[in-house]
N, C-alpha and C positions, 0 to 999 in steps of 0.2 A: 389246628383242626384241618383235616384233609378234605379236599373237595374233589368229586369225580370230574374226570375230563369230559365225559360224554355229555353231561348236563349239570348245571349248577343246582346245588341244594339250597333252596331259599329258606327264609326265616321260618315260614310256617311249616315246611317239611321237617326242619330241624326240631320244632316243638312237637310235631306229631311223632317223630322217631323217639324222641326222649320220653314221651308219654308211653310209647309201646314198651320200651326197655324197662320202665318202672312199673309195667303191668297195671297201668291204670285201667279202670273198668270203662265200659262203653258209655255209661251215663256221664262220667266225668268229661270224657272227650266231647260228647255232644254239648255239654254245657259250655265248654271253651269255644266250640265252633259257633254256637249261637251268640255268645257274648262278643266275639270278634266280628262276626258278620262279613268275613272275607269271602269273595265269590269262588275261590278255588278250594277253600277249606272243606266245604261239604263234599266235593268230588273226591278229595283224598280220603275223607272219612269213609266213604263207600268202599274205596279200594281196600282200606284196612279191614273192613268187615268181611270182604270176600277172601282176603289172603290171610286171615287170622290163623288158620291151622298151619300155615307155612312158617310161622315165626320160629326162629331158632337163634341161639346165641352165637357170637362170632368165635372163630378159632383159626389157628395157623395150620394150614395144610403143608406149606413148605416154609421152614423157618430161615431167618437170616444166617449166613455163615461168615466166619471171620475172613478178613482180607488183609494182606500185607502189601503195601504199595510204596513207591518212591514219592518223595516230596514233590509238590507241584504237578502230580499226575492225577487226572480225574479218575473217579471210581464210581461204579454203579452197584447198589445193594438191592437184591431182589428177595421178595417173600410172597407167599400166597395165603390169603385169608378167606374164610367162609363165614356166611351168616346172613340172616334176613330179619329185618330189613337191612339195607346197605350199611355196613359197619363204618365207624369213624376211626381212622388210622392215624396215630401220632408217632413221631420218631423222636426219641430222647437220647442224648449222649451224655457221657460223664463230664463233669466240670473241668477235670484236669486234662481232658483231651484237647488237642490243639487243632481239631478238624471240625468244622461245621459242614453242613451238607446242603447241596443244591438238590432238592427233591423233585422227582417226577413220579406220577401215579398212573397206573394202568389198571383197568377193571376187565376182567374176563369172566366167563361163567363161574370160574372158581375164585373170582375176585383176586387175581394176581396183581401185585404192586411192585413197581420198579422205582428206586430212589437214586437220584444223582446228588451227592452232597455238594453244598455251597462251600467254596474254599475260603477260609479266613486265615490271615497271616498270623504267625506265632507272635504272641505279645510278650515282650521282654521288659520287665520293670527295672528301671535304672534309679539307684539311690546314691546321691553324692555324699561321700563320707567327709571329704575335706574340700572346701571351696576356696578359690582365690579371692582375695579382697582387693580394695582399691590400692593403686600404686601411685606414689608421688616420687618422681625421679627428675633428674636434670639431664639436659642434652649431653651426649657422649657416654653416659652410663649405660648399663645393660639391665634388663628386667625380665623376669620369668613369671608366667602364670601357670599354676599347676592345679589340677583337680583330680581327686581320687574318688572312685565310685565302685559300687557293687552291682552285678547283673543277676537278675532272677527271671528265668533260669539262665545259667551261664553255659551256653552251648558253644563249643569250639568253632563250629561251622556257621554260627549266627552271631558274630560279633558286631556291635553297633559301629557306625562311622562317626568319627569326631570331626566336626566342622567348626572352624574358628572364624569369627566375623569382627570387623572393626567398623562401627557405625553402619551396620547392615551391608558391609562390603566383605565378600568372602576372601579369606587370606589363604595363601598357599606357600609352600616352601620356596624360599628365595634367599638372596644375599642378606636381606633385612629381616626375614622372619624364618625361624626354625620351629617345626612342629614334630613332636614325637608322641606316639600313642601306642600303648600295649600294656597287657596285664593289669587292666583296670586303672591305669594312670595315663593322663594326657597332659602334655606340657607344651606351652608356646613360649619361645624365647626371642626377645628383641635384643640382638647383640650390641647394637650401637644406636641409641635413641636419638631421634630427631623430633622437632616440634610436630612433624607430620604424623608421628606415631601416637599423638594424643587422641583420645576418643573412648567410646564405650566398647569394651571387648566382650563378646558373647561366645560361649561354648555351647554348641548344640550337638547332643548325642542322638544320632538319627538311627532309628530302626524302622522296619516296615510296618510296625504297629503303632508308631508314634515317635515323639521326640521328647527329650529332657534337656533343659537349658539352664545356664547360669550366666550372669553378667556382672561386670565390675568396671569402674572407670580408671583409666590410666592417665595421669596428669604429668605432663612433661614441661618443666619450667626452663626458661632460657639459661644456657650455660654462661660462664663468665665471658664477657666480650673481649676481643683482642685489644680494644682501646676503651678505657672507662667512658661510659655514656654512649657507646656505639649501639646501634639497634640490634634486634635479634635477626636470625637468619630467615629469609623468605621460605615459603612452604609450597607444597603441592606443585612441583615442576611437571609440566606436561608439554608434549610435542604435537604440533598440528601441521597439516599440509606438507608432509615430507616430500620434497622434490629432489631432482638429481643434483641440484647445486645450492639449495637453501631449505631451511625449515623455519617454522614459527614457534617460538618458545613462549609459554605463558606461565604465570605463577600467581601465588597469593601473597599479599604483603605480610610482613611479620606482625606479631602481636606487640603493640607498643603501649607502655604504661607511663613511666616517668621519663623515658628517653625523648629526645627532641624529635621534631617532625622529619619524616623521610624526605630526603632531597632527590633521590633517584636510585637507579640500580645498575650494576655491571653484570653482564652475561659472559660466562666462561665456557669453553668447549675443550674436549679432550678426545682424541681418537682412541678407539678401543684397542687395547694391547699396549698402550703407552701410559705414562703418568705425567705427560706434559700438558698442563692446563694453560690455555691462552685466552686473553681477554678479547671479546668480540667487539666491544664498543669503546670509543675513546672518551666519551662524555657520559655522565649518568643520564639514563632515560627515566622519565617520570611516570610512565604508564607501565602496567604489569604485563606487557606483551612486546616481543621484539623479534623481527625477522633476521635470522642468522644466515648470511650468504657466504660464498667462497668455499663451499664444501666440495669434496671430490666424489663423483658418482661411484657408487658401489662401496664406499667406505662407511664404517659404523662409527658413531660418535656418542659421547656422553655430554650432558649439559648441566650446568649449575648456575646459581644466581647469588649475588651479594648485594646487600642494601647499604646505602650511604646516608649519613646525616651530618650535622655540623661537627660532631665529635670524632667521626671516623667511619671506617668500613666494618661491616659485620662479618661474622664467620660465614663461609659458604653454606648454601642449602644442601640438602641431600641431592646427590646427582641423579639425573633422570635415567630411565631405562635406555639401553642402546637403541639407536635408530639408524637405519641404513638410508643413505642419501637418495637412492633411486626408489625407495619404497613410497607408495602413494597412499595417502589417507584422505578420505572424503571430508572436506570442511563443511560444517553446517553453514547455512546460507546467512547467518547473522544471529544477533541476540533474539531471544524469544519476543513474541508480541506481548502486549500488556494483558494481565489476567482479566477475566470478565467481572461480572457484578459481584460485589462483596456484601455479604449479609452477616450482621452481628446479632446474636441472641443472648439473652441473659442466661447465666449459669449459677454463680454464687454471688455473695456480697463483694468479692474481690476479683472475680474472673468473668470473662466473656468468651463465648464460643464464636469463632470467626469461620465462615465458609465462603468459598469463592469458586467461580467457574475457571477451568484451566485456560491457558492462552490458545488461541486458534492456531498459532504457529509455534509449537514448542521448541523446535530446532535443538534437539538433544538436551532437553530440559534437565537441569540438575536438581532444582528445588525452588523454594520461595522464601522471601523475606517479608515479614509482616511489620508494618509501622503503625504506631499509635500516636494520638495527639488529643489533648484536652480541647473540647469545643471552644472556638473563639480565639485560640492561640495558633501560632505557626511552629511550635516547638515539637517537631516530629522526632520520636525516638523509636529505636528498633526493639521489637518484642522478642526476637530470637537472634542468636549469634551464629548459628549455622543454618545452611539451607534446609528447609523443611520440605519433605517430599510429598506429604499428603495435601489435599485441598481443604483440610480442616485443621484448625489450630486453636488451642485454648490460651488466651492471653491472661496471665496471672499478675498478681501484685498491683491491681488497680485500687483506686480510692473509692470507698463506698459512697454513693450519692453523687459522684462526679460524672459528668457527661463526656463521652469520648467519641471520636471518629477514627476509622481505620482504613488502611489501604495496603495493597499487596504488590510486590514486584517479583517477577520471575528471573531466574539466573541460569545461564549455561556457561560453557567454557570461555565464551567470548565476552561475557559481561552481563550487566543487569538490563532488564527490559524497562520500558516506561512504567510509571506508576499507574495502577488501576484507578478507576474512579473511587472517590471516598465513599465509605459506607454512610448510611443514615446515622445521625447522632443517637447514641444509646446511653442511658443513665445506668450506672453499675448498681445492681442490686440482685438479690437472689431471684431465681425464676419462680413464677407463681405456681403454687401447689394447692391442692385442696386443703381445707382447714381440718384441724383435729376435731375430735368430737366434743360436744358440750358435756357438762357433767353436773353432779349435785342437783338433781331435779327435786324440787320441794313443793309441798302442798300448802297453799296460802289460805284457802277457804273452800268450804263444801256446803251446799244447801240441800243435798239429798238427790238432786237431779243433774248437778254440774259440779265441776271442780276447777279451781283457779290454780294454775301451775306456774312455776318460775324455775329457771335454771341458770347456770353460770356459763358465760361465753367461753368458746374454745381457748385453750392456752396458746395455740399457734394458729394464726389467721391465714397462713399460707402466702403471706406477702400481699394480700389484698383485703379490702374491707369486707366484713361479713354482711352479705346482702339479705339473706333469707334463712328462715328456720322452718323445719317440718317436724310435726309431732305425730307419732303413731301410738296406738293403744292396743291393749289386749286384755282379755280376762285372765286373771291369775290362774295358772295351771294349764293354759292353752299355749299353742305355738304360733298361731296365725296373728300377725300384726296388721292393723288396719289404720289407714291415714284418717286423722280426725278433722282435717280441713283441706279444702282444695286450694284456695289462694295461699301462697307462702306468707309466713309471718315475718315482720320486720322488728318486732320487739320481743324481749325475753319474758313476756307475761301473756298467758293465754287461758281463756276460760273454755274448758271442754264441756260441751253440753250433750244432752241426750243420753245420759248415763242411767243405769238401773239402780234404784235405791237398794242398798244392802250388798250390792256386788263389790267384788274386790278387783281392782284394776292395776295394771302396770303400764308405764309409759317409757318411751325413749324418743330422743330428739336428734335430728340431723341439722348441720349447718352447711351453708353453701356460699361460695364466693365466685369470682369470675372464672376460676379454674374448674369449678364443678362442685358436686355434692360430696361432702365429707362422709366419714364413717359415722355410724349410729353411736349414740352415747350408751353407756352402760344402763341397763334397765333400772327404772326407779324402784323404790321400795313398794310393797303392797299398800295401796291406798283404798280404804273402804269408803264407799259412797254413802255416808251418813251425815246428816245435817249437823253443823256445829251449833251448839246451844250454850257453851260455857260463857259466863259473864265477862271474863278477862279477854283482853285483846289477843288476836292471833299474832303470828310471827312477822317481824319486819323482814325486809329482803333487800337485795342489791347493795351489800356493804362495799363501800369503796374507801380508799385511803389516799390521802394527799399530805404534803408537807412532812414527809418522813424524815426525821432527824435522829441523832444518836440516842436521844432519851425522850422523844415525844413524837406524836403523829396526830393527824386529824382523821376521825372516822365520820363518814356520811352514810346515810341509809334512806330507804323509802318507807313511807307510812304503811303499816299493816293494812291488808285488804279487809280483814275481819276486825271490826272495832270492839266487839263485845256488847255488853248491855248499856254502855255509855260512851261518850266521847273520850278520846285518848288525851290525857293531860300531861304526859311526860314520858321519858325514856331512861332506861338504865343501860350503861355500856359495861360489859364484862370482858375480861381478857385472861388468858392463860398462856404459859410458856408451851411451845411446841413439844408434843410428846407427853404432856401432863394433863390431868383432869382437874387441877386445882384452879377454879375460876375466881377471879378477884373483881369486885365491882369498882369501876374507876370513879363513879360519881355516886355518893351516898344520897344526894338530893337529885330527884329526877329533873332532867332538862326538858324544856318545852319545845326546843327547836330540834331539827333532825341532823345535827352535827355536833361533835364534841372533840375537844383536844385532850388526848390522853397523855399525861406526863408521868415522870418517875420511872420510865422504862430503863432497862439495862442495855447499854450499847452492845452491838454485835450479837444480839439475841433475837431469836424468832418467836413471834407471838401469834396466837389466833384470837379472834374477837367474835362476839355475838351481842345482839341488842334485844332488849325486852321492852315492850310497850306497857304503860301503866294507865289505868282508868280508875274510876271510883270503886270498882269491885276488887282491884288488886293488880298484881304484876302478872302480865300475860306470858304467852309461850315465847321461848327463846328462838331467835332466828337461827338459820343453819350456820354453823361455824364458818368463818371466813377462811380463805387460803392463808398459809403462814406469811407473816410480814416480818422482814428482817430490819431490825432497828439500826439503821446506818444511813447517814446522809449521803446523797448523791455527790460524787466527787465533782468539785468545781462549781457547786450550786451558788446562786446569788439570790438575795432577797429583793422584794419589791421596794422601789424608792418612790417617794411622793414629794411633789413640790409645785411651785407656780411658775409657769413659763414667763420669762422675763420680757418677752416681746408682746405676746398675745394676752397675757393675764389668765390663760386657761389653767385650771388645776389638772396636773398630769401625773398619772401613776405609770411608772416605767418598769419593765422587767426584761432581762436578757437571759435566754436559755443557754445552759451549758451543753445541751444536746439538741440536735436537730436531725430528723430523718425525713425521708420522702413521705409526704402525707401528714407531717406533723402540723398541728393547729393549736393556737392559743385559745383557751376557754376561760373567759373572765366571769366571775360570779360576785354577787353582793350577798353577804350573809349566806354563802354557799348555795345560792340559787342563780342559775345562769342568767346573765343580763341579756334580755331579748327586746326590751323597750328602749328604743333610741329616739323617742319623740322629744325628750327633754334636752336634747343637745349632747347626749353621750355618744362619743365616737371611739371606735377601736381602730388603731392603725398598726399594721404589722409590716416590718421590713426585715427580711432575713431572720435572724435569731432575736430581734428586738420587737417588742410589742408595747403599745401605749394605750392606756385607757384615759381618754380626755373628757373633762367636764367643761363644756363651753358656757353653760348657764347653770353653774352649781348654785345650790341654795342650802340653807341651814339644816335641811332634812336629809342631806346626803351623807351624813356620818354613818359609820358601820364598818364591818370587816369585809374587805375586798380581797379576793383570792384569784389566782391564775394557775392553770395547769396546762401542760403541753402533752398532747397525745402522741402516740407512737414513740415514747421515750421510756426511760427507766424510772418513771414517776417524778419527773421534774415539775415542781410546783412551789408556790410561795404565797404569802398573804401579807396584808398590811391593814392595821386597824386605825381608822380615823376617828378620834374623839370629837365631841361637840366643841370643845375649847380649841383644838387644833384647827378644826374646820373654820371656826370664826376668824382665827388669825389669817388663814389662807384666803378667806373671802375678802378681808380687809386689804391684804396685799394685792389681791387680784384687782380690786377697785382702784387702788393707787396706780397700778400698771396701766389699766384701761383708761384712766383719767389722769394722765401723768402731768407733772409740773416740770417744765423744761428747766433743767439745772443751769445756773449761770456761773461762769467763771469769775465775772466781775459785774458789779452793779452799775447802774447808769452813772456816768461821770461826764465831765466836760473838759475841753481843751481849746485854748484860744489860738486861732490860726492867724496868718498874716492878713492885713487889711481889717483886723478886728472881728473876723468871723468866728462864730462859736460852733464847735463840733461836740455834739452830745452823742455818746456811744456806750455800748455795753457788749459783753462777750458771753455767748452761751457755750455750754459743753459741746453740743452738737446740734446742727440744724440741717434741714434738707433744702433742696432747691424749691420746694413748694411752700416755704415759710412765708407768712404774712405778718405785718406789724404796723402799728400806728403810734405817732408821737402826739402828746398833748402838753399844752402850757396853760396852767390854771383851768383845766377841764375843757379847753378848747383845742380841737384838733389842728395841728400845724400843717399847712400846705402852701400853695402858691409858689413863689420862686425858690423856696427852700429845696434842698436836695436830700433825698433819702437813698440808702443803699445797704447791701449786705455782702458778706463773703462766706460762702458755704464751707470752704476749707478751714478758715480760722474761727468761724462762728461769730464774727463781729457784725453788729448792726449799728448803723450810724445815721445821724441827722445833722445837717450843716445849716445853721442859721446865718444868713448874710448880714442882717442888721440886728445887733444886740443893743437894746436901748433900756432906758429906765422903766419902760412899760413892761419889760419882760421879767420883772421881779416876781417870784412866786415858786410854784412847784411844777417841775417837768416830769412827765410820765411816758413810759414806753410799754405798750401791750403787744405780746408776741403770741401767735398761733401757728403751730406746726403739727399737722395731722391731728391727733387727739390730744396733744400736749399744749399747755398754755403756760405763760409766764408774764410777770409784770414787775417793773422796777421804776422807782421814783427818785428824783433828785430835788432837794429844797435849796433854792438860792434866794435868801433874804438877808437883810441886815448887812453886817460887815462882810460876810462872804459874797453877797451880791455886789457890794460896792467895790471890793477888791477885783472881782471878775470884770466889772464894768470899766474900772480904771485901766486894767491890763488891756482890755479890748480897745479902749481909746488910744493907749500908747502904741499898740501894734498898728492901728490905723494911721497914726501920725508918722510912725517909723517907716511904714510902707511908702507914704508920700515923700518923706525925706530922702529915702534911698532912691526912689525912682525919679525924683525931679532935680536934685542938686548933688554937689560933691559930698561924700560921706566916708566914714571909716567902715571898711568891710571887715577889718580885724582891729579890735581895740588894743590899747597899750598893754604890753606885757613885759616882764623882766626876764632876761635870758642870761645864763652863765655859760661861757665857752669852756672848751677843754683846756685852754691856756689860762683859766681862772679870770678871764675878762668878764665884765658885767655890762650889758647893753640893754637899752630900752628899744622895743621893736613895735611897729604898728603897720597897718596896710590901709591905703585909701583907694577909692574908686570913683568912677564917673567924673573924671577931671577934664579940664581943657587948659589951654596955654595960660590963661589969666589966673588959674587957681594958684593960691598962695598957702605955704605950709610953714608953721612956726612952732618952736619948742619953748616951754615955760617951766620955771621952778618957783613955786610960791609966788605966782603972778609976775615973776621977773623973767624976761625973755632970755633965752640961751642961744648964743650964736655958735653953732657947731663948726668944727674945723672943716668938715665936708658937708656940702649942701645936700638936702634930702633928694633922693632919686625918685622924682614923681613919674618918670617914664615907666618904671616897673611897679610903682605903687607901694613899694616897701621902703619905709623910713626908719633909720636907726640912729640912736644917740648913745655913744659910749660913755660910761661913767668911770672916770679914772680914780684910782686909789679908793676903791669902794670900802667905806667904813661908816661909823656912826655919823661922821661929819657930812656924809653925802645923803642922809635920809631926808625925807620931805615929800611934798605933793608935786608931781610932775604932770604937765599938761601938754597936749598937742592939738593944734587947730588947723583946719583946712577950709578955705573960703574962696568964693568968687562972686560974680554978680547974681548967681542963681540962689546963693544961700551960704550958710556956714554950719560946720559940724565940729564937735569937740570930743576928745577922749582924755581921761585923766587916770592916774594911778598913785596910790599913797604908799611910798616905800618906807615902811616902818612896821613895827610889831612883827607879825607872823611872816609878812613878805620879806622883811629884812632877815629874820632868822633862817628862813628857807634858803636864801641866797648865801648866807654865811656857811650853813651846813653843806651846801653844794660845793663851795670853794674849799672848805676843810677836807671834804672827801677827795677832791681832785688833788689837793696839795699833799695829803697824807699818802695817797696811792703813788705819787711821784717822788716821795722823799727818799733820799739816799741813806745808806747805812751810817750809823754813828761812827765817827772817827776820832782819833786822839791827836790833838795838836799841842805840842810842847812850846810854851812861851816863857818869857823871862819871869812872868808872875806865877807860872805854874802850868799844870796840865789842863787843857781845855777840851771839852767834848763838843763836837760840832755835827750838825745835820743840815744838808742843803735841800730846799724845797723850791717848787716853781713859784709859789706865792705865799706870803705871810702877812697877816694883819693882827693887830693886838686883840681883836675880838675872838680869835681862835682860842679854844680851851686847851692849853698845853701844860703838862705837868711832868716834872723830873722826879725819878725815884732812884734811891740807892738801896739795892737788895742785899748787900753784904757779899763776902767772898769775891769781891772785885766786879760785881754785876751792876750795871747802870741801865735804867729804863726811861725812855722818852715816850710819853703817851699823849696822843692827840685825840680828843673826845668831841664828838658831836652827837646829835640826837639820832643819827642814822647808823653810825659805825664808830669803831674805836681802832686806832692805829697804834701799835706798840713797836718801838725800835729799841733793841737791846744791845749792850756792849759788855763783854767779859774781859776785864782788865786783869791780866796775870803778869806779875812781875817776873817770875821764874817758873818755867815749865819743866818738870822732870818726869821720869818714867814711874808709873804706879799701877798697882793691881786694882781694877775697878771692882771686881767681885765674881762670885760663881763657885769658889771652892769651899767644901765643908771642912770642919776641923777633924772629924772622925768618920771613917767609912767602914761599915761592916758588910761583908759579902760572902756568899757560899762558894765553896770550892768548885772549880771547873766552869765558873761563870766568866763573863767578860766585864772588866771594869774600865770605865772611861772617866777620867778626871779632866774637866773642862772649865776654863775661866776666861773672862774678858779682860784684855789689857789695852792700854792706850799710851801714847807718847809721841812726841815729835822731836827729832826724827823717830822712825819706827824702831821699836825696841828689839833686843835679842832675848830669846827665852831659852833656859836650860833647866834640866831636871836632875835631882839627886835622890838616891835611895840610901838611907842610913849614912849620909855624908859622902857617898861615892857617886860618881857620874853614872847616869843611866845610859847604857849603850843601846841605840835602836837596833832591833832585829825583828824576827818573825813574831815574837811574843810582845815585845815592847815597841809601840808605834808612837812617835812623837810628831806633832803637826802644829802649824801656825797658819790659820786660814784668814785671808783678807787683812793680815797684819793686826787682827784684833782678837781672834779666838784661838787660844793656846790649849792644847789637849795632850794627854798621855793616855794611851789605850793599852791595857794589859789583857792579853787573850789567854783563856784557860788558866784562871787564877789558881795557884797552889798555896799550900801552907807556907812555903818558903817566901812567898811574895808579901807576907805580913811585914810591917815595919813603918818607918817614918819617911815620907817623901817630901821633898822640898822643890818648889818651883822658884826660879830666879829670873827676873826680868829687869833689864837695864839698858840705858843708852848713855850718851855723853854727859847728860845732866845728872846721872845717878841711877838708882833703881830700888827695887824691893824684893824681898823673898818671903814666901809663905810656906808653912809646914802643914802636912796632912798625915794623919795616922790611919793606916789601912790594917784592918783585922779580918782574917780569913777563918771560916769555920767549915767543918765537914758536913756532908749531907746527912740529915737525920739528927744532928746535934741541936741542942737548944741554942737559939740565937743569942750570942753574948750581949750583955747590956753595954750600950755605948756610953762611955764616960768622957765626954768632950773636955778637953783642957784648953786653957787660954793660950792661943798661939799668936802672939802679936807679930805684926809685920816688922821685918828688919829693914832699916833704911840703909841704902848703899850710897856713899858720897860720890859726886861726879869725878871723873878722871881728868877732865879738861876744864879750863876756865870758861865761865859762862859768858856767852856773847849776847849783849842786849840789842835787839833789833831796832833799827832806826825808823821813825814814823815816815809814812809816805806823804809826799807833797800833795798829790791829787787823789782824794778818796774815790774809790770805785763805787758808782751808784748801784744800789741794790733795791729792786722794786718791792721786795717782801722780806720779812725776817727769815733767817736760816731755819730750816726744819730741824726738829729734834733728832739726835742720833738714833739709828735703829737699834732695836733690842737684839741681844745676842741670840743667834739661832740655836736650835736644839742640837746637841752634840751627836755625832754618829756613833752607832754601836749601843750596847746595853749599858745603862748608867745605874749606879747604885743610888738609893734615896739620898738626896742632898738636903740637909737641914739649912735653915736660914743662917747666913753668916753673921756672927756676933761682932759688934764693933768694939 
């Protein structure tokens, strides 16, 4: 719309002019003026009445003419219009024109208008026909990125500019980058890839009307290192502070994966125009910055860097741009200062938005690195791997529900800044949003003046709990909604009052959380305000589902608000598959409670449910159908467990949730009614994902079904039914635990100590340091000088009675109390048991006096057998003095030993020579002086004697030499030398045949066997191993092996069909260890069939054995083996036999010779060898 320059046309003038042009009558205009009551409107109305005859329509007196102008040149378009009142002038241009206009407007008496067009640049639409994709290449290779496009319109003098970027850095033609653009195609070529070339490449086609761009990532992997395991090449070589004789070179370390750690770097330089690279540092430097000195002023140089690790030196980096030694560059004053405050805000369930203040001293800032850490740990990890330029960053890949802290570092060419302060801890979860709208508004009751409404809560809470609901109403057919309550609602049940009877109403509901008010629900159905009078109950509401499994679930609901003509007596639950209308009644008999477990469902199937109330009048209205429920158990769910705590005796129901989210809570119910009464000692304890329902004072009325559900999860829930019988068992166990009996490892017992003291003791399984106990004798508590004590570590409780007399006969009892546990143990000492204990106590009392007051035996007589088979009586005496006398006796006859007893050491010995039955009897030893006398005796007979003989036999048999042959005038004698021999030894001679003789020495502990093989003449013989007939397939390898023996070692030869077998590559003859003779035939052919003979002989003679070899071809039936009897052929000796002379002194042998070893398995492939027949 055009506006005059002289004065503005306000809103009311515009309305007046419009009314004039539409030829509205005066009455209509007056009505408008009176209705608006604007102070200027009446004045303009009067003006219109006076100038009415001057009204005329607009017309062009001088029309616009065509203009041809150059691009970018301003143009003015003029025209003259006429009309009253002042006309409205508009300028329109064709859509295809590329010129918009900057308009100016002039009014003259003839209403002339001048227009200056506003210039708009030509819009060129760019469409990419072919785009370049991601590139994966290796260092040293080349890569090209090409894009093909169309231009609309394609003007020769208005071609777009192709701009290439790598990570937002503009690229230009250089040695490393080649760019070609023309005829709708642009290409970027990287002729020699380095790791520096890796990044996101972006093509921007720039026109004056806008840009079109496309991006793809180029990945450059490390090339093959010059040495295996060497690191990759350093990157991003830069030159700083160029001076006349030095520069500072900086770089970035290479990407390392499996290579070893970087030990340092070498910097190389090369003068421009030459190819001579020289190393600048003699030793590797560990930091990524090095000052290179020794430059010549005015000369230009290239620089490159190589990395070093334990395996070797990497390839050189890309060389830097040339730098002149006298060229100066301004160094930044240092690394950036630390970034400012870091603020983290929620974004999604796995990401967080980080924002921070830039550093006060950026110092040529390159970007930022963001670090993250789980709260409470010090494990900081980087969230980005390249410097981020913005002060906002989204950290992704976080764990939902975990709490993190963040910090930021700035970086420039010189390095990293200090870390910023850590952000406030933030728990990862989605940002709060407003809730979705409630739905399914239902009518539960109507009395003609009010309605009771119910609705379902929003499907999405927006990340926060729903705090409030708002209900609006309207009459059906109207558009104005009115709020029906001022304070917000907290429940999903509301009674709308003040309604008109017979009117039809509609309702909608809003939900609100911390983020704000959500959207309105879909309007309800039309509800007519008419009082309900039907006798059946109204609908139930608030259907909820728990314990969803593959074939069952539990439905809960609320009692109908309208009960009908009588009380509600039960409920029916109906279900149908999602998408069908075939309802099935789950319970044929109505249930009186408001929960029901539906079984028989199909796994992985969705169902909808509804509930009907029942009273005496019949079945009532159905509830609103539920949302679909998918019959599938939650992955990883666990059931409730119930038991009795072993320490406290409390009955405990425990449940572990497989899912936990922020705000999740455990809701425990009994018979599906939430437990709110904790006055009877019911306690709920929750730690993490575990929750316990504890009954501290359970009674027999606490049986029933207990269920638990976890909010803010995917329906995690479970239940446990306690029957009256199970509850009774648990109550009994609880009583036993709370009134425990201390378990005893051993009952009360006694032990007699020295001086005749009695120790009464028992041992408990476990006692504490607070244990108390009492001892009683015949129901009288024991105290006085007696001593009581206990040991917590062993559980032993003891009582020591100093004087045990005849008056103590009776019952001894110990009573223990430890915390709530008690125990009692008794010991009865009467009759013979008491007499034996009293006699032992008296003996110990006398023995104590004897030992302490006069000479005595500290070790009584014992019989010892030495390694040389000698037998000695040994004892030890103590508390002696010079006048003490020691004597030996046998059968009350004193024995005068050859050596007097050594009373100085206290050890006295009596050797028994020629120990045998003649030396058996009762031996005594006495020690005496003026203070008293003591005696010890031993009876050497019976078992004592047998044990000594067995020991002697064992020592003699172990030392026996080998059996030897001794030729005498009366014949050949077999002899064996032993250290000791007596007729009481059990020795037996055996002749086993074949020249074998056996001497056996037997005692109760061992058996010693000595064997002798007496061979009159030993000749060569074949022990065994060769078969009679061998069947083998052609081209296999045959190995014929047998074991031979003889002394001296025999010679072995082989014959084939009577002819000698000549060893060659096919026939291999061997004799291993002088025992194992073998013939190996490689690559058996049909010509190898025949009879083979093995001959073995020495100077005493020999034997020969025949073997028949049968070869068959591959694929033929294996011929049946028909073994023939091939007896050994005896070969007589060539020389006279020499009989060896017996040795004069037999060599001792501590043990019989071991059996000869078995023949080892032959080498090569052997044919099946049947058992050799004798």
